[in-house]
C-alpha positions as CSV (number, residue, x, y, z in Angstrom):
1,X,36.7,1.3,-14.9
2,X,34.6,4.5,-12.2
3,X,37.5,6.6,-10.0
4,X,37.7,5.2,-6.0
5,X,35.8,9.3,-5.9
6,X,32.8,8.4,-8.2
7,X,32.5,4.8,-6.7
8,X,32.9,6.7,-2.7
9,X,30.2,9.4,-4.3
10,X,28.2,6.4,-6.0
11,X,28.4,3.7,-2.0
12,X,27.3,7.6,-0.6
13,X,24.1,8.2,-2.6
14,X,22.7,4.8,-2.3
15,X,23.2,5.0,1.7
16,X,21.6,7.9,2.2
17,X,19.4,6.6,0.0
18,X,18.6,3.5,1.3
19,X,18.6,5.3,5.7
20,X,15.7,7.2,3.7
21,X,13.8,4.2,2.5
22,X,13.9,2.9,6.0
23,X,13.1,5.9,8.1
24,X,10.1,5.9,5.8
25,X,9.5,2.1,6.0
26,X,10.0,2.8,10.2
27,X,6.5,5.5,10.0
28,X,4.7,3.2,7.6
29,X,5.3,0.0,10.0
30,X,4.1,2.4,13.1
31,X,1.3,3.5,11.1
32,X,0.0,0.3,11.0
33,X,0.7,-1.1,14.5
34,X,-0.8,1.4,15.6
35,X,-3.8,1.3,13.3
36,X,-3.5,-2.1,13.9
37,X,-4.3,-1.9,18.1
38,X,-6.9,1.1,17.2
39,X,-8.7,-2.8,15.1
40,X,-7.7,-5.0,18.2
41,X,-9.2,-2.3,20.2
42,X,-12.9,-1.9,18.7
43,X,-13.3,-5.1,17.7
44,X,-13.4,-6.5,21.6
45,X,-15.5,-3.5,22.5
46,X,-17.5,-4.6,19.7
47,X,-17.8,-8.4,21.2
48,X,-18.0,-7.4,25.2
49,X,-21.0,-4.9,23.7
50,X,-22.5,-8.2,21.4
51,X,-22.0,-10.0,24.5
52,X,-23.9,-7.7,26.3
53,X,-26.8,-7.3,24.0
54,X,-27.1,-11.3,24.3
55,X,-27.3,-11.2,27.8
56,X,-30.1,-9.1,27.5
57,X,-31.9,-11.0,24.9
58,X,-31.8,-14.2,26.9
59,X,-34.2,-12.1,29.7
60,X,-36.4,-11.6,27.3
61,X,-39.3,-14.1,27.0
62,X,-39.2,-14.8,23.6
63,X,-42.5,-13.0,21.4
64,X,-43.7,-15.9,19.9
65,X,-45.3,-16.9,24.1
66,X,-47.0,-13.5,23.1
67,X,-50.1,-12.9,22.9
68,X,-51.2,-10.5,20.3
69,X,-52.4,-7.0,22.0
70,X,-55.6,-7.6,20.3
71,X,-56.8,-10.9,22.1
């Protein structure tokens, strides 16, 4: 059976390990959130650009209706 001092040392070691793990996980979650924010911004920009291109394409006459240049 462990002595009280050994048990206390074991608990302190576990606590230290858990604190380190929590800090590591917190950093990982923070970085992931930053990446998510960047990806959401990129998706928003891409969707806007796609709408702009679609709007521009809608204003152009269809190529099917154009006569070839050799006629």
